[in-house]
N, C-alpha and C positions, 0 to 999 in steps of 0.2 A: 084133410086140409091142415089140421093142427100139426101133424107130423111133418108135412112139407114146410110149414112156416118155421118149425123148430130147426129143421135141417138147413133152411135158408139162413136163419139167424146164426147157426153154428158156422156156416160157410163164411158169412160176413165177419164173424168174430176172428176166424182164422186169418182171413185176408187182412183185416185191420191190424192184428198182431204182427203179421208179416211185414206190413208197411212200416209199422212203428219200429220193428227190429231193424229194418233196413236203414231207417233214419238214425238210429242211436247205437247200432252195433256194427263193428267193422266187418267187411265182407268175409275175411278168413274165419272169423268166429261163427258167422252164419253157415259157412261151408262145413265147419266142424260139426255143427248141430245137424245139418242135413246128412252128413256122412254117418253120424251115429244113428240117426233114424233109419238110414238105408242099410244098417247092419255092419258098418265099418268096425265096430268094436267087438264083433263076434270072434271069439277065440283069443282075445287079448285082455290084458289087465293093466291098469295104471298102478305101477308098483310104488310110485312116489309122486307127490304133488307139492311143489313149492319148496324143495330142499335148498337151503342156503348154501352158497359157495362164494369164493372170491373175497375181495376186500371192499366192495361197495354195495353190499346188500343184494346181490344178484340171487336169482332163484332158478331152479330147473325142475323139470318133470322127467319121469322115467316110465316108459311103456315097454311091455314085454309080452311074449306069448303066455297064455294062461297055462297053469299046470306046474309040474315040479320045476324047481330052480336048477338050471344046468348051465354049463359054461358055453354060452351062445355068443356068436359074433356081435359086435357092438357097432352101432351107427349113431353119431352125434349129428343132429339136424339143426342147422342155423336158419332161422326164419328170415324172410325178407321184409320190405317196408321202407326202402329208400333211406335207411339209417334214421328214420323219423318215427315210423309206425311199427306195429306188430308186437306180439307177445307170445310166450310159450303156449298159453292156453288156447289161443286162437288157431294154432297149428296142430291141434290134437289129431286132426285127420291124417297128417303126415306121420306122426308118431304111431298111430294105429296101423297105417298101411304097411310100414316097414316091420312093425312088430308081428303082424300076421304073416309076413314073409320069413319070420324066424329070428329077427334081430332083437337085441335089447337096445332100445332107442332112447337117447337122452336129448331133450329139447330145452336148451337154456334161454333165459332172457339175457339181454345186455342193454347197457345204457344208450340213450338215444339223443340225437340232435333236437333242440338246441342246448339241452343241459350239458352235453359233452360234444366234442368233435374228435376227429382222427388224432391219435390212434386209440382212444379210450374203448371204442367198441371192439377193436381187435384184441386189446388187452383183456377185456372181460371174457371174450370167447376163448382166449388162450387159458384163462383161469378155469373155465369150464372143462377144458381138456385135462387140466391138472386134477380136478375133482374126479373125472373119469378114470384117470390113471390110478388114483388112490382108493376109489370107492366102488367102482362098477362091479367088481367081483362079488360084492355083497348082494347085488341085485341079479346075479346069475350071468353076468357078462364076462367074457374072456378078455382080459387086458392085453393079451397078445394078438388079438384080432380086432383092431379098432379102425374104423373108417369114418369119414366125415362127408356130409352132404349139405346143400343149402340152395335156396332160391334167391335170385336177385342180389340184394345186399348180403344175404347169407352165402350166395355163391362167391361173392368177393372174398368173404372170410375164408371159405374153403380154399380158394386159390392162394391167398396170402399165407395161411397157416401151412399149406402144403409146400409152397415154394420158397418162402422167406423164413429161415430157421430162427430168426431173432425172437419172434413172439413166443413160441413154445419154450425156447430155452430160458427166456426171462421168467416164465411161469413155473419153471422147474419140471418140465415134461422131458422125458428121456428121448434122445435122438432116435429117429426111426419109429416112434410110437404110432404115428399115423401111417397106415398101410395102403390107403387108397382114398380117393375123393371123387365126388359127383357134384358138378356145378350146373344148376338149372338157370339159364338166362342170366348169368352173372356178368358184371362189368369187370373186364380184365385189362382193357386198353383204352382209357378214356381221358387221358391228359393231352392237351390242356382242358381244364374243367369248363364245360359250356352249359350244362344243365343246372338248374337252380339247386336241386338236392345235392349234387356233387359239390357245387360251390360252397354250400352251407356246411356240408360234412367235413370238407377238407380246408376250410378257411384257416389261413395263417400258417399252413405248412411251409417249411423252409425249402424242401426239395420235392417238388411235384412229381417228377418221374420216379422217385423212390417209392411212392405210394402205389405204383402200378404193378400188378402181378406179372405182367408180361416182361418186365425188366428184372425179374428174379428167376426166370426160367433157367433150370440147370439140369444136367444129366442125372443128378441124384434124386430128382423129384419122384414121389410115389406115383403109381398109375392113376391117371385122371380120366374121367368120362365127362365131356363137356356137351351138354344138350342145349340147343338153341331153338328159337322159334322164328320162322321166316317172316311172320307178320308182327314181330316185336318192334314197336315204335318207341319204347322206353329205353331198352338196352339192346342196341342193334346186334344182329347175329355176327357182325364183323368182330366183336370181342372174342367170341369162341374161335372164329376162323383164324384170327391173328395169333392168339395164344397157342392154338394147335400147331400152326406153322412154326412158331418159335420153339416149342417143345420138341417137335420132330427134328428141327435143325440141330439141336444139341443132343439128340439121341434119347430123349426121355419118353416113357411109355404114355401115350395119350390116344383117346378115341373121341372123335367129334361126330355127333348125330344131330341132324336138323329136321325139324317138323315144319314144313313150309306153310301149312294152313293155320298154325297156332299163334296165339298172341302171347305177350309177356305173362299175363295172368293165367291163361288156359294151360300153360305148361305145368304149373304147380297144381292147378285144379284137377289135372288128370291123375293125380295121386289118390284122389278121393273116390269113393264108390259111385256117387252120382255122375261123375264125369270121366270115369276110367275108360270108357269106351271111345273117348275122343282120340286118344293116342296111347301107345304102349310105354309111356314114360316110366311107370312103376316097374314093369317087366324088364325093360332095358336096364334100369338102374340096379335092380336086384340081381339080374344075371351077371352084370359086370362086377358087382361087389362080391358075390359068392365066388366067382372065379379068382378075383384079385386076392381075397382073403385066404382062400384055399391055397393058392400058390405062395402067398407070403408065409403062411404057416408051414409050408413045405421047404421054405428057405430059398425060394426062387422068385423072380419077378416076371409077370406076364409081359 
C-alpha cells in the first residue's frame, strides 16, 4: 500500500508539473522538451547556444551531428509565431531533427511585434544569413551548400529571402548564397491584410503588395519546396498554391506538397520525434534539400 501511494503521489506531481508548464511555457518549448525525452537529441550536439549576431542584440543556436567536425550542408531554420511569439530555444526540436539528418543547423532569434514591425524581422534574419556566410565553416558547415527553412512567419522569411534579393544584399550576403528553401505553412499571398497579426506586423507600410513574396517570384529563384496543410485555418493552403503557380509561370523550380489532414501547428510538430508519425514532413524536406544541395554543388539546378 505505501508503494502504491508513493506511485500515485509521483503521478500527481508529474501531472501537476505538466499543467503548470502548459500554463507558463509556450507549446513549442514543451514540444522541444518532449522531443528530447523521446530521444530527439540522440546523435546530435548543440555546438553553440546564444551566439550574438547582427546589430540589435540578436542571438542564434547551432546544432550539428555529433562527432568529428566536417564540411556538412547547412540549414538555417526560421521559427514561426506570427511575428509575435517564438524563440530559438523553443524550436530546438527542429534543430535536432535536421541535425540528425546530417545538416549543420542554425536557428536564429529575431525581433518581434510590437517592439518592431516590417521589415525589421526580415532584416534580422538577413543578418543571420550574413553570420552563416562568415562563420558557419568554423562549426563544420559548408558555406557553399546553404539552404533555408521555416514555419509560418518563418516560412514568410524563407520566401522573401529567396525571392527578393534586397534583404540579403543589404546584409552583405553574396548573390546565390541560398541554394534552396523549404516553407512550411508560410504566408506568401495575403494582401490586403485582414488578420490581426498581419495588420500589426505590417502596420504603416507604404507599399503593401511589395511585402508579398508572390510579387517577387522570378526565374532566378532557388529551388523551393512549399508544404501546406489542408486543415490550416491560420495560413490557408492557397498561399502555397498561388506562389507555386506564379513560380511555375516564370519557369522557377518549385514543388508543392499538401497534407490534407494536418493543421497549421501539426505540420511543424511532425518534425519532432513524438509526432513524426503524423506525416513525412521531415523526410520530404530532407530528401528535397539533399537533392537540391547536391545538384547546386554540381553546378546545376534541379
